[in-house]
C-alpha positions in Angstrom: 51.8 33.9 -43.9 49.9 34.6 -40.7 46.7 33.7 -42.3 48.1 30.2 -43.3 49.1 29.5 -39.8 45.8 30.3 -38.4 43.9 28.2 -41.0 46.3 25.2 -40.4 45.5 25.6 -36.5 41.8 25.6 -37.3 42.1 22.5 -39.4 44.1 20.7 -36.8 41.7 21.6 -34.1 38.7 20.5 -36.2 40.5 17.1 -37.0 41.2 16.5 -33.3 37.5 17.3 -32.4 36.1 14.9 -35.0 38.4 12.3 -33.7 37.4 12.8 -30.2 33.7 12.7 -31.2 34.3 9.6 -33.1 35.9 8.0 -30.2 33.2 9.2 -27.9 30.5 7.7 -30.2 32.2 4.4 -30.4 32.6 4.3 -26.7 28.6 4.9 -26.3 27.9 2.3 -28.9 30.1 -0.3 -27.1 28.6 0.6 -23.7 25.0 0.1 -25.2 25.9 -3.3 -26.9 27.5 -4.6 -23.6 24.2 -3.4 -21.6 22.0 -5.3 -24.0 24.3 -8.3 -24.0 24.3 -8.2 -20.1 20.5 -7.7 -20.0 19.8 -10.5 -22.4 22.3 -12.8 -20.4 20.6 -11.8 -17.3 17.0 -12.7 -18.8 18.4 -15.9 -20.1 19.9 -16.7 -16.6 16.6 -15.9 -14.8 14.6 -18.3 -17.1 17.4 -21.0 -16.9 17.1 -20.5 -13.0 13.3 -21.0 -13.0 13.5 -23.9 -15.2 16.0 -25.5 -12.9 14.0 -24.7 -9.8 10.7 -26.1 -11.2 10.6 -29.9 -12.0 8.2 -31.5 -14.4 6.2 -32.5 -11.4 5.8 -28.8 -10.6 5.1 -27.8 -14.1 2.3 -30.7 -14.4 0.7 -29.5 -11.0 0.6 -25.9 -12.7 -1.0 -27.2 -15.9 -3.6 -29.1 -13.8 -4.3 -26.0 -11.8 -5.0 -24.0 -15.0 -7.3 -26.6 -16.3 -9.1 -26.8 -13.0 -9.5 -23.1 -13.2 -11.0 -23.4 -16.6 -13.6 -25.7 -15.0 -14.2 -23.3 -12.1 -14.3 -20.2 -14.1 -15.5 -21.2 -17.5 -17.4 -24.4 -17.4 -19.4 -23.3 -14.6 -20.9 -20.6 -16.9 -22.3 -23.4 -19.1 -24.3 -24.7 -16.2 -26.3 -21.6 -15.9 -29.6 -21.1 -17.9 -28.7 -20.1 -21.5 -25.1 -21.0 -20.7 -24.9 -23.1 -23.9 -27.9 -21.5 -25.8 -26.8 -17.8 -25.7 -23.0 -18.6 -25.9 -22.0 -18.5 -29.6 -18.8 -20.3 -29.0 -20.7 -23.5 -27.8 -24.4 -23.1 -28.6 -25.7 -26.5 -29.9 -27.6 -26.2 -33.3 -29.6 -28.5 -35.3 -27.5 -31.5 -36.4 -26.9 -31.5 -40.1 -28.6 -34.5 -40.8 -31.8 -32.8 -39.4 -31.6 -29.4 -41.1 -34.1 -30.9 -43.6 -36.5 -31.3 -40.6 -35.9 -27.7 -39.5 -36.4 -26.4 -43.1 -39.7 -28.4 -43.4 -41.1 -27.5 -40.0 -40.6 -23.8 -40.8 -42.2 -24.1 -44.2 -45.4 -25.3 -42.7 -45.7 -22.6 -40.0 -44.0 -24.7 -37.2 -41.0 -22.5 -36.7 -41.5 -22.1 -33.1 -41.4 -25.8 -32.6 -38.1 -26.1 -34.4 -36.8 -23.2 -32.1 -38.1 -25.3 -29.1 -36.3 -28.2 -30.4 -32.8 -26.3 -30.4 -33.4 -24.7 -27.2 -34.3 -28.2 -25.6 -30.9 -29.7 -26.8 -29.0 -26.8 -25.1 -31.1 -27.1 -22.0 -30.2 -30.7 -21.7 -26.5 -29.9 -22.1 -26.7 -27.2 -19.5 -28.2 -29.6 -17.0 -25.9 -32.5 -17.8 -22.6 -30.4 -17.4 -23.8 -29.3 -14.0 -24.4 -32.8 -12.9 -21.3 -34.0 -14.6 -18.7 -31.3 -13.3 -17.0 -33.7 -10.9 -16.3 -36.1 -13.7 -14.4 -33.3 -15.4 -12.6 -32.6 -12.1 -11.5 -36.1 -11.6 -10.3 -36.3 -15.2 -8.0 -33.4 -14.7 -6.8 -34.6 -11.2 -5.9 -38.1 -12.8 -4.1 -36.8 -15.9 -0.6 -37.4 -16.1 1.6 -35.2 -18.6 4.4 -37.2 -20.6 6.2 -34.0 -21.3 4.9 -31.3 -19.1 7.6 -28.7 -20.2 6.9 -29.2 -23.9 3.1 -28.7 -23.4 3.7 -25.5 -21.1 5.9 -24.0 -23.9 3.4 -25.1 -26.7 0.5 -23.4 -28.2 -2.1 -21.2 -26.2 -4.4 -24.2 -25.7 -1.8 -27.0 -25.6 -2.9 -28.4 -22.1 -6.5 -28.4 -23.1 -5.7 -30.1 -26.4 -3.7 -32.7 -24.4 -6.5 -33.2 -21.9 -9.0 -33.7 -24.7 -6.8 -36.3 -26.3 -6.3 -38.2 -23.1 -9.9 -38.0 -21.7 -12.5 -37.6 -24.5 -13.3 -41.2 -25.0 -13.7 -42.1 -21.3 -15.5 -39.0 -20.6 -18.2 -39.8 -23.4 -18.8 -43.1 -21.8 -19.3 -41.4 -18.3 -21.2 -38.3 -19.7 -23.7 -40.1 -22.1 -25.9 -41.5 -19.3 -26.0 -38.0 -17.8 -27.1 -36.5 -20.9 -29.8 -39.1 -21.4 -31.2 -38.4 -17.9 -31.2 -34.6 -18.5 -33.2 -35.1 -21.8 -35.9 -36.5 -19.7 -35.5 -34.0 -16.9 -35.7 -30.9 -18.9 -38.4 -32.4 -21.4 -36.3 -32.5 -24.5 -37.3 -36.1 -25.0 -41.1 -35.1 -25.3 -40.3 -32.0 -27.4 -38.2 -34.2 -30.0 -40.6 -37.0 -30.0 -43.3 -34.4 -31.3 -40.7 -32.8 -33.8 -39.8 -36.3 -35.3 -43.5 -37.4 -35.3 -44.7 -34.2 -37.1 -41.9 -34.5 -39.7 -42.2 -38.3 -40.3 -46.0 -37.6 -40.8 -45.4 -35.1 -43.7 -45.9 -36.6 -47.2 -43.0 -37.3 -49.4 -40.3 -37.1 -46.8 -37.8 -39.9 -45.9 -38.4 -40.7 -42.1 -35.8 -40.0 -39.5 -34.9 -41.4 -36.3 -31.8 -39.5 -35.0 -29.6 -40.6 -32.0 -29.8 -37.3 -30.3 -28.2 -38.4 -27.0 -25.0 -39.2 -29.0 -25.1 -35.9 -30.8 -25.6 -33.6 -27.6 -23.1 -35.7 -25.7 -20.4 -35.0 -28.3 -21.4 -31.4 -28.6 -21.5 -30.8 -24.8 -18.1 -32.3 -24.4 -16.7 -30.0 -27.1 -18.3 -27.1 -25.2 -16.5 -28.1 -22.1 -13.3 -28.3 -23.8 -13.9 -25.1 -25.6 -14.4 -23.0 -22.2 -11.5 -24.7 -20.5 -9.3 -23.6 -23.5 -10.7 -20.0 -23.1 -9.3 -20.0 -19.5 -6.1 -21.5 -20.4 -5.5 -19.0 -23.1 -6.3 -16.2 -20.7 -3.8 -17.5 -18.1 -1.1 -17.8 -20.7 -1.5 -14.3 -22.0 -2.4 -12.3 -19.0 -0.3 -12.3 -15.8 -3.4 -10.9 -14.0 -5.2 -14.2 -14.6 -2.6 -16.2 -12.7 -4.2 -16.2 -9.3 -1.8 -18.4 -7.5 1.9 -18.5 -6.7 2.2 -21.8 -8.7 0.5 -20.5 -11.8 2.7 -17.5 -11.6 5.8 -19.4 -11.2 5.0 -22.0 -14.0 3.7 -19.9 -16.7 6.5 -17.3 -16.2 8.6 -19.8 -18.0 6.5 -19.6 -21.2 6.4 -15.6 -21.2 
């Protein structure tokens, strides 16, 4: 009988402990859930507060500043010797319609002339971008954002894509004469005159007369937009790249 009483007491004790542990576990679980909810609510509140404090005008200014930084930090690199030529992101290669010219020249031992032709295209772009940088700065300064917040919360290069769509045609018209001047300035016109003359004098070829100014203008513009996009992506993904208070405030919204 004594053994039965002891056993019953033990079972009662274990049952009470299990119940206590269960209650404790539920309490901890509820506490964690509440903490997580409070934290989420706090983050949402912070984001909402920032969004309220920053107007579309502020956000547009931040986007412009990011694009300008792209010109200062990245497009500047294009103006250096080999800025285009040794940058695989933007290097200008032989236009597709002149691939046959490249192949033909190399087949008769004139590979070095073909190489000079490609280098000359890149030298013209490097020189032209240097002369035309103010054109790009003005384009960014004058741009208006129809929906700055949507662009800010868009893809990694949304502002550059918007800039391209809004300015590419007008920039082509301003940039093309600069490219034409640079062709003459770096000697690309003479090199290409020699290349075309050599090719057209070969037997059994269809003669060519390419508009290289148009080709290099388009390629150089694409290179400029590509490098601006590089900087925009860096600013969006690295807080260390946000070098001003405005950039920090604006791009915090999309983190």
